[in-house]
C-alpha positions as CSV (number, residue, x, y, z in Angstrom):
1,M,26.4,38.5,24.4
2,T,24.9,35.0,25.0
3,S,25.7,32.2,22.6
4,K,24.8,28.5,22.1
5,K,25.2,25.9,19.4
6,I,21.9,25.0,17.8
7,D,21.0,21.4,18.6
8,P,19.0,19.9,15.6
9,D,17.4,17.4,18.0
10,Q,16.0,20.1,20.2
11,H,14.7,22.7,17.6
12,G,14.3,25.4,20.2
13,A,12.4,24.8,23.4
14,A,9.1,26.0,22.0
15,L,9.2,24.2,18.6
16,S,8.6,20.6,17.4
17,F,9.1,19.3,13.8
18,P,7.7,18.3,11.5
19,R,4.6,19.6,13.3
20,D,5.7,23.2,13.1
21,Y,6.2,23.3,9.4
22,G,2.4,23.2,9.1
23,R,-0.5,25.3,10.1
24,H,-1.2,26.3,13.7
25,P,-5.0,26.3,13.9
26,N,-5.3,28.3,17.1
27,A,-3.0,31.1,16.0
28,E,-4.7,34.4,15.2
29,I,-2.2,35.0,12.4
30,E,0.4,32.9,10.6
31,W,2.7,33.4,7.6
32,W,5.4,31.6,5.5
33,Y,7.8,34.1,4.0
34,V,10.5,33.7,1.4
35,Y,13.0,36.3,0.2
36,S,15.5,35.1,-2.4
37,F,18.3,36.3,-4.7
38,L,18.1,34.3,-7.9
39,N,21.1,34.0,-10.3
40,D,22.4,37.3,-8.9
41,R,19.9,38.8,-11.3
42,Y,16.5,38.9,-9.5
43,A,15.2,39.6,-6.0
44,F,12.2,37.5,-5.3
45,M,9.7,37.7,-2.5
46,A,6.7,35.6,-1.7
47,C,4.5,35.4,1.4
48,F,1.4,33.5,2.4
49,W,-0.7,34.8,5.3
50,R,-3.4,32.9,7.2
51,Y,-5.8,34.8,9.3
52,H,-7.7,32.8,11.9
53,G,-11.5,32.7,11.2
54,R,-13.4,35.5,13.0
55,M,-17.1,36.1,13.3
56,G,-17.9,32.5,12.4
57,T,-16.1,32.7,9.0
58,A,-13.5,30.3,7.6
59,D,-9.8,31.1,7.8
60,G,-8.8,33.9,5.4
61,W,-5.8,33.7,3.1
62,M,-3.7,36.3,1.3
63,T,-0.5,36.0,-0.7
64,A,1.8,38.4,-2.4
65,Y,4.8,38.1,-4.6
66,S,7.4,40.4,-6.2
67,L,10.0,39.6,-8.8
68,V,12.4,42.5,-9.4
69,E,15.4,42.6,-11.7
70,I,18.3,44.0,-9.7
71,A,20.1,45.8,-12.5
72,G,17.2,46.1,-15.0
73,D,13.6,47.2,-15.4
74,E,11.7,43.9,-15.0
75,R,9.0,44.1,-12.3
76,R,6.3,41.5,-11.6
77,R,4.2,41.8,-8.4
78,K,0.7,41.0,-7.3
79,T,-1.4,40.5,-4.2
80,W,-4.2,37.9,-4.0
81,I,-6.8,37.8,-1.3
82,D,-9.4,35.0,-0.9
83,R,-13.1,35.7,-0.6
84,P,-13.6,34.8,3.1
85,L,-10.8,37.2,4.1
86,F,-12.2,39.9,1.8
87,L,-15.7,39.5,3.3
88,Q,-14.5,39.5,6.9
89,T,-12.3,42.5,6.2
90,R,-15.3,44.4,4.9
91,E,-17.3,43.5,8.1
92,T,-14.4,44.8,10.2
93,M,-14.4,48.0,8.2
94,K,-18.1,48.4,8.6
95,H,-17.8,48.0,12.3
96,S,-15.0,50.6,12.5
97,Q,-17.0,53.0,10.4
98,Q,-19.9,52.7,12.9
99,Q,-17.6,53.5,15.7
100,R,-16.0,56.5,14.0
101,H,-16.7,57.9,10.6
102,D,-13.7,57.7,8.2
103,P,-14.0,59.1,4.6
104,F,-11.4,56.5,3.4
105,L,-13.2,53.5,4.8
106,E,-16.4,55.0,3.4
107,A,-14.9,55.1,-0.1
108,V,-13.5,51.5,0.2
109,L,-16.9,50.1,1.4
110,E,-18.6,51.9,-1.5
111,I,-16.2,50.6,-4.1
112,T,-16.4,47.0,-2.8
113,A,-20.1,46.9,-2.2
114,N,-20.7,44.7,-5.3
115,G,-18.2,42.1,-4.0
116,D,-15.2,43.3,-6.1
117,V,-11.8,44.3,-4.9
118,F,-9.7,47.1,-6.4
119,K,-6.2,47.3,-7.7
120,P,-3.5,46.4,-6.8
121,Y,-5.5,43.6,-5.1
122,H,-6.8,40.6,-6.9
123,L,-9.6,38.3,-5.6
124,A,-9.1,34.6,-5.4
125,D,-12.4,32.8,-5.4
126,A,-11.1,30.1,-3.1
127,A,-8.0,29.1,-1.2
128,S,-7.2,25.5,-0.1
129,L,-5.2,24.0,2.7
130,E,-4.2,20.4,3.0
131,S,-2.1,18.6,5.5
132,S,-0.6,15.0,5.8
133,D,2.4,13.3,7.1
134,A,4.2,13.6,3.8
135,R,3.1,17.3,3.3
136,P,2.6,19.0,6.7
137,V,1.3,22.0,4.8
138,S,0.0,22.5,1.3
139,V,-1.6,25.8,0.4
140,A,-3.0,27.4,-2.8
141,V,-4.3,30.9,-3.1
142,G,-5.3,31.9,-6.6
143,P,-2.4,31.1,-9.0
144,C,0.1,30.8,-6.1
145,S,0.8,27.7,-4.1
146,F,3.4,26.1,-1.8
147,Y,3.9,22.9,0.1
148,Y,6.5,21.4,2.5
149,D,7.9,18.1,1.4
150,A,8.7,16.2,4.6
151,E,10.7,13.4,2.9
152,G,12.7,15.9,0.8
153,Q,12.9,18.4,3.7
154,G,12.2,21.3,1.4
155,L,9.6,23.9,0.4
156,Q,8.2,23.9,-3.1
157,L,6.8,27.2,-4.3
158,L,4.8,27.7,-7.5
159,I,3.2,30.6,-9.4
160,D,1.3,30.0,-12.6
161,E,0.0,33.2,-14.2
162,E,-0.2,34.6,-17.7
163,G,3.3,35.8,-18.5
164,L,4.9,34.4,-15.3
165,Q,5.5,30.8,-14.2
166,V,7.7,30.1,-11.2
167,Q,8.8,26.7,-9.8
168,L,11.2,26.9,-6.9
169,A,12.5,24.4,-4.4
170,L,14.1,25.5,-1.1
171,D,16.3,23.1,0.8
172,L,15.4,23.4,4.5
173,S,17.4,20.5,5.8
174,D,19.8,22.5,8.0
175,G,21.1,26.0,8.9
176,W,18.0,27.1,10.8
177,F,17.5,28.9,14.2
178,P,14.5,29.6,16.5
179,M,13.3,33.2,16.7
180,N,14.4,35.1,19.8
181,F,16.8,32.2,20.7
182,S,14.0,30.0,22.1
183,G,11.3,30.1,19.3
184,V,8.9,32.3,21.3
185,F,8.8,36.0,22.1
186,E,6.3,38.9,22.8
187,I,5.7,42.1,20.9
188,D,3.5,44.6,22.7
189,G,2.0,41.9,24.8
190,Q,1.1,39.6,21.9
191,K,2.9,36.2,22.0
192,M,4.6,34.9,18.8
193,W,6.4,31.7,17.8
194,G,8.7,31.1,14.8
195,Y,11.9,30.0,13.2
196,T,14.2,31.1,10.4
197,H,16.3,29.5,7.7
198,P,18.6,32.4,6.7
199,R,20.6,30.7,3.9
200,A,18.4,28.0,2.3
201,S,19.7,27.0,-1.1
202,I,17.1,27.4,-3.9
203,T,16.8,25.9,-7.4
204,G,14.2,25.9,-10.1
205,T,12.9,27.8,-13.1
206,V,11.4,31.2,-13.8
207,A,9.6,31.8,-17.1
208,L,8.8,35.4,-18.2
209,D,6.6,35.7,-21.2
210,G,7.6,32.3,-22.4
211,R,11.3,32.6,-21.8
212,T,12.4,30.0,-19.2
213,E,15.5,30.5,-17.1
214,Q,17.2,27.9,-14.9
215,I,17.5,29.3,-11.3
216,S,19.8,28.9,-8.4
217,G,20.6,31.1,-5.4
218,N,20.0,31.6,-1.7
219,S,16.8,32.3,0.2
220,W,15.8,33.6,3.6
221,F,12.8,31.7,4.9
222,D,10.6,32.6,8.0
223,H,7.6,30.9,9.4
224,Q,5.9,32.8,12.2
225,W,2.5,32.6,14.0
226,G,0.8,33.8,17.2
227,E,-1.6,36.4,18.7
228,W,-2.6,39.4,16.6
229,L,-5.4,41.7,17.5
230,F,-5.1,43.9,20.6
231,E,-8.0,43.7,23.1
232,H,-7.8,47.5,23.2
233,P,-6.2,49.4,20.3
234,I,-3.0,51.4,20.9
235,A,-3.7,54.8,19.4
236,E,-5.0,53.8,16.0
237,S,-3.1,50.5,15.9
238,F,-5.2,47.3,16.1
239,H,-2.2,44.9,16.0
240,P,1.5,44.9,16.6
241,M,3.8,46.7,14.1
242,W,7.5,46.2,13.6
243,N,10.5,46.5,11.3
244,Y,12.4,43.3,10.4
245,Y,16.0,43.4,9.4
246,A,17.6,40.4,7.8
247,V,21.3,40.7,6.8
248,L,23.6,38.1,5.2
249,L,27.2,39.0,6.2
250,D,30.5,38.0,4.6
251,G,32.0,34.8,6.1
252,G,28.6,33.0,6.3
253,Q,27.1,34.8,9.3
254,S,23.4,35.7,9.3
255,L,22.0,38.7,11.3
256,V,18.4,39.4,12.3
257,L,16.9,42.3,14.2
258,Y,13.3,42.5,15.3
259,E,12.2,46.1,16.1
260,A,8.8,46.9,17.5
261,K,7.2,50.2,16.6
262,R,4.3,52.0,18.2
263,P,2.4,55.2,17.5
264,G,4.0,58.1,19.5
265,Q,3.7,61.8,19.8
266,N,6.3,62.4,17.1
267,G,5.9,59.5,14.6
268,F,6.7,56.0,15.9
269,D,8.5,54.9,19.1
270,R,10.8,52.0,18.4
271,D,12.4,49.3,20.5
272,V,14.4,46.2,19.6
273,V,12.7,43.0,20.6
274,Y,15.6,40.8,19.8
275,A,18.8,40.7,17.9
276,L,20.5,37.4,16.8
277,L,23.6,36.4,15.0
278,L,23.9,32.9,13.5
279,D,27.6,32.0,12.8
280,S,28.7,29.7,10.0
281,D,29.5,26.9,12.5
282,G,25.8,26.9,13.8
283,T,26.5,29.0,16.9
284,L,23.6,31.3,17.7
285,S,24.3,34.5,19.7
286,A,21.8,36.9,21.3
287,L,23.2,40.4,20.9
288,N,22.7,43.4,23.1
289,K,20.3,45.9,21.6
290,P,21.8,47.6,18.5
291,V,21.3,51.2,17.5
292,I,19.2,51.6,14.3
293,V,19.0,54.9,12.6
294,C,16.7,55.7,9.6
295,R,18.7,57.4,6.8
296,D,15.9,58.7,4.5
297,H,12.4,58.2,3.3
298,V,10.8,57.7,-0.1
299,E,7.2,58.2,-1.3
300,S,5.7,55.4,-3.4
301,L,4.6,56.5,-6.9
302,R,1.8,53.9,-6.8
303,T,0.3,54.4,-3.3
304,N,1.8,57.6,-2.0
305,N,2.8,55.7,1.1
306,L,6.0,57.0,2.8
307,Y,8.6,54.4,3.5
308,V,11.9,54.3,5.3
309,C,14.7,54.1,2.8
310,G,18.1,53.0,4.1
311,W,19.4,52.4,7.6
312,T,22.6,52.7,9.7
313,I,23.0,49.9,12.2
314,E,25.6,50.0,15.0
315,I,26.2,46.7,16.9
316,A,28.6,47.2,19.7
317,D,28.8,43.4,20.5
318,L,30.4,42.8,17.1
319,D,32.2,46.2,16.8
320,L,30.2,46.5,13.6
321,N,28.6,49.4,11.7
322,L,26.3,48.6,8.7
323,D,24.9,50.9,6.0
324,L,21.9,49.3,4.4
325,V,21.1,50.9,1.0
326,P,18.2,49.7,-1.2
327,F,19.1,48.8,-4.8
328,H,15.7,50.0,-6.0
329,L,13.4,52.6,-4.4
330,D,10.3,51.3,-6.1
331,Q,9.7,48.1,-4.1
332,D,6.4,48.5,-2.3
333,V,4.1,45.5,-2.2
334,C,0.5,46.0,-1.1
335,V,-0.7,43.7,1.7
């Protein structure tokens, strides 16, 4: 196990701030991801994806959010896709269909021929991106937006829809670490960069059907970017795939495991790309590869997709065995 204390003046050899809070125009893909526990009542997820322009089109944007009541029945979730990404995705599907006929793609192309998407997706007529010294990144996709406030060292996230208004502020002033110890790594030959804030404090309000609640809690924040499409597809995969495990441990420790998965003869072959532990004193440790075992699967009632449901993780470096059990089975978000 290799350890070092994170130096806030270095930010990882591959990273530079405030530049890296913002957009990376040459990256094929980029995303800003937030997962939060709010008032010990809600689990909240929001992510904004940027796809670098292909075939002469503008950058495409997509966002998704999910607000789930942990011990109740409240569920709010949507996925928004902007028109440039929708159009370039249709072109990619048409090209794939010309190479090899697929009844599913044929149906999707027929349904979207008039320029409309289908549920659970929603079409945003436009997305906007602005950047300045004060706000290295400011993005809006449909009713969802976020910006980084350089002076306040925080992320502001907003959703304004009928029946749901969210205003949240994440404090990103400390407690971060570079992905893979250095801020750069490879997954199936594709180079990625990124950093993580595993315990950002979060405050704000959530309004459901006109009922406003003051919010506080903790949030896991990731910003990642890099290469995406394979030059030659692996089996039927056109880009890297992975499982990402983010665990907050008692005592203030934060654990992250990044596991690549590839189509194999019997399902997926899996391999841990990196495993890191951030201690409460700021020491970051690179762990030897843990053993990750899937416990079960669950089929989505909305999409019929089959998802892994629960894991057992054995980490010899820490003499630690973890059982990860979902608090709800119905958690799929379409992206």
